[in-house]
N, C-alpha and C positions, 0 to 999 in steps of 0.2 A: 066631930068624925076622928077616930082613931086612926094614930100613924103609921102608915106600913113599916113591917121591918126592914132595915136596909142589910145588903149582902157584901161579903169580904170583895175587896178590889174594886167597888162602888161607890161613890159617894151619895149622899141624898139628894134626889132631886133628877140622878142621871137616869136616863130611859134605859131600859134594858130591850135586847132586841127582841121581835117578835117571838122566836122562835123558842126561845130562851124563856121568856115569860108564861110560854105554855107550860113548859115543863117544868117550871118552879109552881104554877099552880096546882099542876097533877100531884105533886109531891105534897103537897097542903091540904089535899082533899084525901092522899091516902097513905095515911100515917104507918101502917102495918109494912110497907114500901119503903117507907123511910127508914123502920128502925133496921129491917134486914140491909140495906145497905150499909147503914154505920157500921154493925157487924161483920161486914164482909170488909170494910175499910180497915176495922180497928183488928182483924185477923192480918190482914194485910200488913199493918205496921209490925203487929207483934213478929212476923216474920222477917219483916226488914231488920227490926231490930237484933235478933238472934244472927243474922248474916254480917251485922257490924262487931258483934261482938265477936264471932268467930275471923273475922279481919282484922281485927284489935289483937286478936292473940297471934294470929299469923306474924303480924306485922312486929311483935313483941318479940316471937321466936326468931323472927329476921334480923331484927336489931342486935341478939344474942347473940346469933352466929356471926353476923359483921364486927361484932365488936371482939368475937374471938379470932375470927378471921384476921383483923387488923393485929389483933394482938399476937400471933402466929407469924405474920408478917415482918412485925415489928421484932420478935424474938430473931426469925431468921437472918433481918438485917444486921441485928444487933451481934449476930453470930459470926458473922463474917470478919475475916480478917483484912477487907478491904475498905476504905472509908468509903459510904455511899451516901450521896446528896438528891434532895428532890427537888426542883426549882420551877418556879412556876413561868407562865410565857413571858414577863418582864423579868426574868433573870435576876429573881429576889428567892431567897433557900426557905423553902417550907419547912424539911427537917431534913434533917441527917441521923446515922447510924453510930452507936458508941464507938467505933472505930474511927469515924471521923472527927466524934468529940475529942478522941486519944492521941489522933494523929495533929489535927490542927492547934489544939488548946482550946477552943471557943464551945462553950456551952449551946444548947438548945436555943435559948432566949436572945443569947450573943449573936449567933448565927442568922437570928429571922434580921438583922438590922444589916447582914454584910450581904455583898454580891461575889458571886465565882470570881470576877475581875477583881477584887480585893485579894483574891489567891494567889494571882498570877505576876511576878515581878518584871517579867520580861514580856512586854507589852508586842512588840514585833512578831515573837512567835506565838505569843496567845490568837493575834490576829490571824497568822497562817492556819491555826488549829482554828478557828472560826471560820475561814474562807471553806476550807476541807468540810466542815461540819454543815455549812449551808450548801455545798453544793450534792454531798453526798447523801446527808441526812442523817450519818452517825460519824463516830468517830472511833478507830480504836487502836487499842495499843500505841496511842502517840506519846511519846518521853518528851518530856519537859520538866522543868524546876517548878518550886510553888514554895510558897511563904507561911511559914506558924505565925500564931497569935505573939509568941515571944520572940520572931524577928527571924528564926532560923531556917535556912534556905535548903530542902530536900527532893534530893529527884523522883519524879514522879512517872508512872506509867499511866494515863488516862484513857479513859473509853465512856463514851458519848451518845447516848440513843435519842432524838426527839420522839416526844409522846403527841399521839392525836386525838381526836376524839372521833366518833362515827361519822362527821362530815369531814376529814381530814384536813381540819383546823388544828395548828399548832396549839396545845394547852400548857408547855413546858418540856423538862426532860429530866432522865436522870443521869446521875455523875458516878463514876465510877473510877476512885483513885488508890493504886498501890504504891507502897513504898518502896523503891530499890536501893535506899542506902546500904542494906546488908547484901543486896546482890552485887551493887556496885564494888563494895568492900573487897567480896568472895571473889569478882571476876578480877579485880587487881593482884589478890593474891595468886589466884591462878594463873596470870600472867606472870608474873614472878616467878611462879616454879616452873613455866614452862619456858621462860628465858635461862632459868636456871639449868634445867634441862637441858636445852639446846647449846648453851654454850657447853655442857660436859661433854655432849656428843661430839660438838666439832672439836674441842680438842682432844679428845679421845681419838677420833679420827685421824687430825694432825699427826698425835703419837705415833698412828699405826700407817702413815702414807710415808713416811720421811722415810724410815726402813724400807718400805715397800718400794719406796724410789730405787734405791740399790740392788733390790731384791732382782725386779724387773728388768731394769737397766743391763745389769751385767747377764744377765740370763739372756737377754737379746744380743750382749755381744759375743757373749760365748757359744751362741746358735748361729753366729756368722763364720766361726771359728772351725768347730768340730764337724769332722766328717765321717766318723765312724758310726755306724748304724746304732747301736745300742746305746753308745751315751747318748746320742740323738735324740733317741725315746724318753732318756732319763732328764733331758731339757726340757721336751715336750711335755712332760708330767710337771716340771717346776713351772712351765708359763702357764699351762693350764691351772693348777692350783692357785697361782699367785694371780690371774684373771681371774679367777672366781672369786677369792677371798677381797681383791679390789673391787668388784661390783655388789659385793656385801657393804664393803666400806661406802661408797659411792652412794649407796640407798642410803645408808643411816644418815651421812652428811646431807644429801640433797631434802630428808623429809626433815630433819633437823631447821634446815635452811629454810623451806617452805613453813615452817610452824612459827620460826622465828620472825618472818616476814622478810627475810633478808635475801630471798632470792627474787631477782631479778629479769626482768624478761626484755628481749632483744629483738623489735622485730624488724624483718627486714625482707625482701622481694624473693619468695618462696617458690620452686614450683614440683608439687605434688607427685607427678607422672615420675619424677627423675627419685624422688624418695621411694618411692613405692618399688621401683627397677631394683635401687640401692639394697631394698629389705630381700626383695627376691634373691638376689647376689649372696648376699649375708648369709641368709638361710637354705642356699639352693643344696648343700653339701648334706645337712640335718633332714631335708625333705627328702632326699634321693636315699639316705640310708635308711628311714623310716618305709619308703616308698608311698609318702602322700603326695596327692594332685595340689598345685598351688594356682588358684586362679585370681585374678586381676581383673576387676572393672571398673571404670573410671566412666562418669558424663562426660559424652564427646562435646557436650556446651561448656565444659569446666574451663575457665580464664588458664590461661597458661602458668601464670604467676600470680600468686595470693601475700600478701602483707602479713605474716605468722613468725612467730619462734621457730627457727627451723630446726635448732636444737632440741628443745623442747619436745617438739612433735615429734621427730626423731625420736626421742628416746621413751615417749607413749606407746609409738607404734611398735617400736621394737620390743618392748616389754609384753604390749597384748598378741603380736602375733609369736613372739618366743614361746609364751602360755599354751597358745592355741596347739602348736606343734610338740609341747611336752605333752601334754594330757591328750593327745590324739595319736592311736596307733596304727589306725585303718582310715582311710577314706581321703579326707579333705581339707584344705584352709583355705579361705577366702577370703582376701582383701579389696573393699568397695568404697567407694567415693560417690555422693551424689550432692547436688545441690538444687537451690531453690532460684526462681527467677533473679536474673540482676536488677537491682532498684537506683536508679541514679539518686544521687546526693546533692543538697543544693550546691556544695561545691564543684559540683562538673563529676566527681569520682563514684564508680562503680562499688555498689555492696551488694553481700549474698549471704545466706546460709548454707552450709554445708555438712554432710552427715557421714563419718567414716564409717563402714562396721566391719570387724575381724569374726568372722563366721568359723567354725570348725564342727568336724562330725565327732568328738571325741568323749571322753566321759558324761560332759555334761556337769551341773551341780545342782544339787535339789532348792526348789522352790522358796522354801525356809530357808537359804543362806545365801540368798542375794545380797543382803545388805551387809551382814559381818563379811565379805571375803573383800571388801572395800577398807574395812578397817586393819591399822598398823598391828603386825605381829599375827595376823590370823590367818587362817589358811581353812579350808575346807573340811568339817569335821569328818574324819574316818579315813583323810587321805595319807597314804602309804608315804609319809616323809623319806623312808630307805628308797623309794623308787622314784619319788618324783624331786625330793629336795626343795630349798627356797626358803626364805626366813619370812614370809608373809607380807614382806614393803612393799613389793612390784604395784598392786594394783591400787593400794595406799597414796602411794605416789601417783601413780596416773591419775586417778581421782581427785588429788589435790591439782596435779597439773595442768588439767582440762580445765578445772574451775578458774585457776587462775588466767588462763587462756579464754575466759568468758563463754565458758561451753558448760556441757554438762555430758556423764556419762551413765549406762544403763546395761543391765544384759536380760538376756532373753534366754533360758534355757531350765533344761531339768534333767533328772540324772539318766544317766545312759543315751539323752537324745540332743547331743552336741550344746553348744555355746555360741551365743551371737552378741558382742558386745557393741555397742552403737553409741559413739560419739557425735553430739550436734555441737556445733559453731556455730554462734551468731554474729551478722553484722561483720563479715568479716570483708577486708578493702581489698578492691583488685588492683593488684602493683603496676604503676606504667612501666611497660615495657622501655622505654626510653632511658629508664634510671638503671635498668639491669645490667651489670656488668659481668660478662662470662670468666672464670677464675677456675684454672687448672691446676692444683697444684701440682708438683714435680717431683718425680722420684728423688729420694737426699742422694743416693747412689750415684745420680745423674749431676748435681749440684757441685760446680769446681769455681771455690771462692779464690776472690785474689789476695795475697796475702796483707792480711791484717792483725790488730793484735786485740785480744777478749780478755777483759779480766772479770772472772767467776768468782762471786762471793758467796760462802754458804760454811757456816759453823759446823758442818755433819763434813768429815774426809771424806766418806765413800759418795758422799753426792759431786764432792769436786772433782774425786776421781773419774765417775761417770762421766763428767762433761769432759774431762781429758782425752778419756778415752774416744768417746762421740765423735770429737775434733781431731782426733789424734792423725785421722786419712788425708787431713785438709791441710793448708798452709797458713791456719791460723795460729796464733800462738797464743797460748793459753796461759794466764797468770790467775795465779789462786791465793784470796784472801779470805779469813776463817772470822771476822765480824768487822760489823760498818767502820770503826777507828783504821783496821787495817785496810779495807778498801777505800778510804780515804786518803791515806797516806800512798797506797799503791797508784792510786788515779793521778795524783799531784806528779810523781816519780815517773809511770810510765806512758802517760796521754793516751790510755787505751783506745779504740775505735768503738768500742761497745761493752757496754756493761750489764753482766747477769747480775742481779740483784737480791738473795734471801730475804724474806720480810723480816721473819722471826729471828732473832739472834742475840746472844748475850753482848754485854758491855756497850752496844749500840744497834738499833734494829735499823733494818732497810729502809723504814721511812726518814729516820733522821741521818743516816748517811748520806740518800737522795737530795735531803734539803739542802745540805753542806755542800755537796758537791755542786748543786745549780745554781747555790750562791755564789759560787766562783768563778769569774769570769771566763779564768783561763779553762776553766771545765765545763761549762754550762750546755757547749754544744753538744756533747758526747750523749749519746742515747740509751737509756735506762730501760732493762727490761725487768718486772718484778717476776719472784719466782716464790710461790708459796704451796702450800698441802693446805690448805682450807680459805674458805669463801672471804672473797675481799669486799669488808662493807662499802655501798658504795658502787663497786661496779669501776667500769672505766671510766665514768666521768670523774669518780672520786681519784683512779689512778693516774690521770692527768693535771687533777687539780695537786698531787704530792710530786708531780713532774715525771711520772714515768709513761714511757714510749708504747708499752706494750706488756705484754701476761704470760706466764707458764705457770700451769698447776701441777703439780707433782701427782704422781711419778711421772715421771718426761722421759717420751721417748726419742729416737734420732730423727723419727720425720717431723713430729711437733718442733723440736730445738732448730733444727735444720731451714724450716717453713718459714719460723718466724723471727730467726735471724738473717735469711735471705732477704728482707726485706729493710736492712739495713746497712747490710755488708756489701761491696762490690763483688757481683759473680756472675757464673754464665752456665747456661744450661743448652745442652742438646736440643734438637728437632722435637716439636711434640710430637705427639703420636701419626698426625697428618704428613707428619711433615718426609716420612719415609714415603708415602705414597704420593708425594707432590713432586719426587723425585721425575717421575713417569710421566707428569704431565707437558706435554709440548707448549710453544706460546701461544699457539691458538688455545688451549685449555686454560692457560693461565688468565688469559684476556677475558675468557669465559665464565670464570669463576665469580665475578659477581651476580652474572646472571644467572649460574646454576644455583647460588645460596638464594637468590631471590624465589625461584621458582621450587626449589624445595619447602620453603617456609611457606610460600603462598599458595602451592595448589598441593603440593604434597603432605605436607604437616597436618592439614583439615582431613584428607582421606586417610592419612595415618590414624587420627583421631579416633572417627569411625570404625577403623579397622581394630584398636585398641579395646572397644569398646564390646563388638561383635566380628570374631572370628570367622568369615567367609571364606572359602578356598577358591572359589572362582573370583572373588573381589580380589584377593591375594595376587592370585596371579594375572589379574588384569593390572593391579598395582605396580606389580614387576615389572611385568611388559612393557608399560609405558615408561617406567624408571631408566629401565634398559635401555631405548629408545632417545631419551632425554642421556644417559650418559655417552652414549655414540655421538649425538648431536655436538653434545659440548665438547667431546675430546678426552673422556676422563675414565679410563679402566676401571681406577677402584671402584664407580658408582656402577659400572658394567659389570665387575664383578659380584657386588653385593647383590645386584638385581637377577642375576644370575643363579645365585644360590638360594636366596630368595621363591625364586620361578620353579627352582629343580624340587624344593623340598614342598614347596605347595601341592606341585604335581605329583610325590608322592606319596601325598595325604599326609604327609609327617608332623601331625598337630605340635608334637612337642617341639622339633627344632624349628619350625615355621614360626611358632609364638616367640621361642627366644631371640629367633634373630631380625622378629619384628621391632622388639622392641631396643634393639642397638640402632635404629632409625636415627632417634631425637642425636644420640652420640654422634653418630655421623654426620649429621648436620652441624653440630657444635667442631668437630675437628676440620670439616672445611671453615669454618668461619676463622676459627684458628690458624688453620695453613695460610688462609688470606694475609693473616695479619703478618708475616713472615717476610713478605715484600712488600718494597714500595707502591706508593699510590701507583705511581706511574707505569708499573708492571702490570696491574691489573686492570687498569683505566679500560675503560670501554665506551667510543662513543655510540650514539643512537642509532646511526645509520647500521653501523655493526650488529646491534643486539637487534636489531627488527628483524633480519631475515633468518637470526639462529632461533628465535621465537615461533617465528610463522611454520617452522618445519614441527616444532611441538603442537601448533595449534590444536590441530586435529585431536592428537592424543591426549590434550588437558580437559578435552569435555566428557573422555573417559573415565576420569577421575570424581568427575561430577555427580555421575551416573554408575557411582560404582555397584551399587547393590543391587541396581535393575538385573530384571531377568534377560537373557541373550534372544530377543524375538526373532533372530535368526533362525535359531534353532527350535523350530515350532513341533520338532515332531521327538524332541529329546527329555526326554523324564528326568523328573527332578528327585533325588531322593537325600531324607536326613537321615544321618547315622546319630544315636546316641548312645555313648557309652563313657565312661566315668574313666578309662583306662586310656588314653594316648596311644599306646601301642596296639591295642586292638582296632581304634579306628586307623591307623596307618593302613594293618592288615588288610581292614575290611577294605578301605579306600582303593588300595592295590588291584585287589580283588574284581572289583567293579569298574575300575576308570577305564580297562580296556574295551569296556561297552559303550562307551561314549555318555554314560550318564552324568544330569548336573548333578555333584555331590556336594551338601553340606554337615558340618559335624558340629555337635553340642556334646559338652564333657558333664552335663547333669541335667537332671529332669527339668529344673526351674529355665535353663537355657534352651532347652525346646522349645517349652512354652513361648517364652521369650520370640525365639525364632516362629513359629506359626502362627504369630498374631499378624506378622505384616509382611509372611512368603505363604506360598501353598504350595503343598509338596505332593507327588505324586504317589509316593511310598515314605515308612518310615520303619527304619530298622532302629529296634530299641530292646537295649541291654535293661533284665530285672532288677539284678541284686547292683543299686547304686545309692549313695550316702544321701542323706537328705529327703529325696522323694522316689522311690523304687519305680520299676518300669510299669506295675500294676497300675500305680497312682497317677503315674502321667499318663497312661492310657484310658483311665475313668476322667480325666480332664479335659483330655482331647478330643475324645466324643461326646463330649459336652459344648464343644466350642462352633458355633456357628460355622456351617461348610466343609466341616471336619468328621462328619459321621461315617462317611463313605470311603474316607480315607485308611487304603489298607495298611495293617501295623502287622511287622515281623516281631515276634520276639526272639532276642540272643539271650540262650540262659542255658545255665549247667544244671536247674532243675528239672529234671524229667520226671517226677512223681506223677502220677496220673491226676492229684488232684490240683496239683501246679498249672498244668496243661489244660485241663477243664474251666479252673478260675480263667484262665487269660482268655479262652473263646467265647467264656460267660461276658466279660467286658468290650468282648467287640475285637480281639484280634483274630486274625484271617490265618496265621499260620505261626509255626516257628522253628528255628534251628537251634540244635546243642553245639552249644562249647566244649572242647574244641572242633569249629566248624570245618566241613569239607570244601574248600573251594567250589568245586563244582556244583554240590548241590545248593550253595548258596546262591550262586549266580541262576540256576534252576528256577529256583523257588522265587527270586526277587522276578525274575523275569516273567514269570508263569503270572505273579498277581499283577505286573505291569500290564501286562497283556489284557486278563480281564478288568483293570481299571478301565484301560482303551475302551473296551466294549462297553462297560457301563456306562462311560460318560458320555458316549457316542449316542446313545439311547436318552441318557437322561439330556443330553442336549438338543435331541429333537422332539421330548416330550415338553422342555421348557420354552421353546419357539414358536412364534404367534407361524403360524402358516403362510399368511396373506403376506406382511410386511416385512418377516424375517428381524425383527424385534422380538424382546424376551415375552412371554406373556404373562397372564394376569396373576399365575403360580406362582412363577418365579420371582417377577418383579415384587410381590409380596415379600417371599424368603429372602430377598437381597436385601430389600429395605430393612428390615428386622436385624440383619448381617450389619450393615453399616450403620443401625442405630448402636447395636451391641459397641462396636469399634469405637464410635463416638463416646459412648460413656467411659471406655477402657480408657483409651488417649485423651480425652477433652477436648476432642475436635470437633467443629461444626459439623454438620451434616443437613441438607434442604431438599426440599422437592419441588416439583413443577408439575399441578395436575391442568392438562387444557384439552378442551374439545373444540371443534370443527363446528363453526358458527352456521345455523341452517344448511345442515346435511342431510337434511330431508328432503330439502329442497331439491338439492342438487340430483339426490337419486331420483325422485321423480321428476324430473326435467331431463337428466341424461343420461338416466339407467343406472341399475345396479352395477354393472362392467364398468363405466365409468367410474362410479362411485369408488370402486375398490381402486383403480387403478390412481384416483386421487391419494388414498389412504397410501399407498406404497408411493407415491413421488412426496407424500408429506414424512413418512419415515424417513427417507433419503433425505432431504432437507435437515432433517433434526439432527442423523448421525454428523453433518458436515460440519456443524456447530460445535457439536460436544466433546470433550476431552477423550483421552484413553480409559481415565478412570470414572468416565461417567456411565451410567446407567440408563437406557429409555427401552420402553416397555409400551404395547398395547394392552391399556388397563380394562378394555371393554369398547366394542362399537366403534364408535369416532374418538373414544377418550384414551390418553395419551399419558402416560407419567414417569417422569423424568426426575434420577438419584441424583442430587450433585452432593459427593463427599467433600470433605474438608474446603465449602463454601457457607460462608454466613448465610443471610436472607437479603443483604443490598447485592450481593453476588450473584447469587440468585435470580435477582428482580432484571440485573442485566442481560442476563441469558435469557428470560423469560421475552423480554423487549425483543430480544435480538431475532429470537425463533419467529415472532409476531410479525417484525417486519421483513425477513424475509420470506417467509409465505405470504404474507400480504403483497409483498413485489413480485414474486414470482409468476412468470410467463406460463400457463398451463396450457397445452395444446389444442383445449377445448376453446372455439371462438367464443369472447364475450366471459368467459368462466373467471371468477376471483373469488377468493378463497379467504377469509378470514378465522383465528380465532380466540376464544377466550379465555383466558388461563387464572389460575390461582397458585399462589408462592406463599411455603411458609419454612420456618426451620424447625430442626429437633428441640424441645424445649422441657424434655423430662419425660413424654409418655409413649408409650408403643404405637407397635408400626400401623393398627387399625388407627388410632385416636389421629394421627400424624395424617394419614391419608383423608380422613373424615375432615379435616378443618381443612384441606387442602381445596378438597371437593365443595366444601361451604365458601371458600373464597371464588372459586368457578363460577359458584351458580350466582354469586354477588356481582360479578361481572358482567353476565349476561345479563342480569336482573337492570345493571345499570346502562344496557344498550350495546354489550358485545363488542367483539376487537377491543377487548381491554384486560388489562391485568391486574386483579387484585392480591394485595399483599398483607402479610401480617408480621412484619419485621421493623 
């Protein structure tokens, strides 16, 4: 018997499955079919071979392209001037470029035996860099030293980026190193050149300031001697020219000191309000001559004192405000300061950021020139130098000073659209009030020195002559020495009471002379004041180390000289400014002085800060009225006089003089405190039994200050009118015209102020000037009409524009009437009166339309509208607002059991109970059927839940007239979190039904 063939994959004797055995038998019996299958398989194999050949060709092409790309990448890496290295996940070098070979000296083969750690000599610094790499995933621009193959240590800038695969696993990193050797050398050379320049400018300033000392000093003396008007004009011209020249010199010196790193800051408690007031006074004449308005806006929450460098802050603000006035021919200049919330530090001190803005309506600065104006000796392109003058140093110095004070300065401006310079100071420390000492510099003419000897040392005879002339009217004997050696001899001979020592002198300078004097036991008690025309390195600390007790900078004025020597020589001064007023105080008034000061500081000062931010005429009158009663209680005529003047100006609607007098209030308080120091403690001592009745007399008045800006609710029929005009004189005239009608009048001197007023106060009518800086009347009106609740507020335009197009434009944006300037008082009163009567009628109709006829609460339409207004206010003021939606439980059963009439009476009672528990500012409305909606402004979710539970409890415990009747409610409470009114109500409604589903008589909240 023949042996059967075997099949691939089977051994002989292995049994095949029955189905396969059958198939194989069919193939054996059908050779044609078998041949066809072989051909088909051969064709498929042939096609597969073609596909494989094609894939092989594509793979070869891809390999060629990859090789080309790798070569391209290597060329790119090798063309880089920076050293670039690739490192694997184990920090072994894989490859680096030609620049790395050149920089470090290692070949490609050698570097594969190295780790990046072998290239860093400072392991501590390396660990810091690796920590940053691990935390951030990259390092950029990290400067540190690296060591080359030949042992040279070079400065490098290192950047490292981690490389990851698709799974996010670290597979290595790429390192880029830039050699900083040449850059460091260039930096050293630049710093040396900068120092040389600064030293040259310092020496130049010294050479100019020394003769300027004589020019300014003797001009001051001549001015006090000459009475002829023509000669006075000549003196004024000399003073003006020398002051201008000194300003340029000071700018150059300041810039050189800053660039040389020699300018030192002196941090001390600073009162920004006082500085702002001082700036207003300094520029008052210039502002008046140009007819410009000057506005000051201070955040009422700003602490009284901050730790800053007062001299440098004043320098920056004087420069910016001076520029604003210089480049503004009409309109306004505004100085403002805002703050961030106070943050408590670990050591218990308060810190905050402040922003100071100087805004004007002047010629503006083209956008493309914003950066260059802060560069030294650079002015705006095309600026009329003949008209405006200047060296182009002011803003450069401001920028550098602000940066030294840890701040930044920027500008928002465009040509012919005004400018706004903004300064941001960060992490400013709040000063401790207990550390602040009041210091009032006396007038030099009022200081009376006791007989003493002064040794003046200066190698310039004119400077010695100037000091002699300054001190000639006094009882001081002045001895002059022309160098340090002579000063030492005269000090031993005359034993002076004070030495004024110039620093820069031939033969022996001031430092050497002072050291020798202080080394002599018979002379070292004599105070020595340094005099110099240049900045002294090391500042006050260096001077103390050298033996000096004070410092005078040339040019010296009589005031600066007298003020500093008065600290070392015996003298007397007349009474301080309040001294004359204290003469009128009776013994009772003296006893009340501590109480008066305490009340003014604790009660009136916070109220004054509010008025400083927002000048409200009714609020000022209330402030003055309470102050008048306080003055009468304390027996203090000066305080009564101040209050009466303030009340009169406010009553006359004299905005300008009201503002000026208001800003005198802090000085008034300081004067009272200074007056108290003139008396013995027992003269102003008061016991608590005496103090209590005096304060009780004013206790009711003090409450008025707490509610300074509240509307007078006793005058329910009094219409409120807001006057908006950039000219205080126009406001004064309008106010006087309307005052006789008994209207509640307020004023704003700009469109921005008007919009700020209406955010917190509702007015019955607005009188709006058309032509104003910053924002004209048309733009203000457009914004007003977009505010919730102001759509129907009548606006009357005050305008000099009588063209038909302007009148039509006014009516199109919502104006109801207009009055042409100059206006007729009778016409103005008639137009205002007519519009107020029309508004009163519309308000009455609106009130009827908005009120639910049954409960007298607001209806569905108004409550929805009011919620939208409160949401808008919440977004604007960042204050919370919450809502309560509640529904009477089983109210259908009440109607079915007691009838609909009783049901209505229940709803009225519920409305009454709700109103009893709500505040004045809360809003309640009947939302529909037995549903009520309550809006709680300035209330967060937790507060709203408390209110909701109080209402639930009050209703649940209320005894209704119907026997056996008890009523409960279910409610939903939620707070505004960014949604609109519809969604907020929907959320409250959903919570309400959750309360019902959980058994009723409960409150559900999402807060």
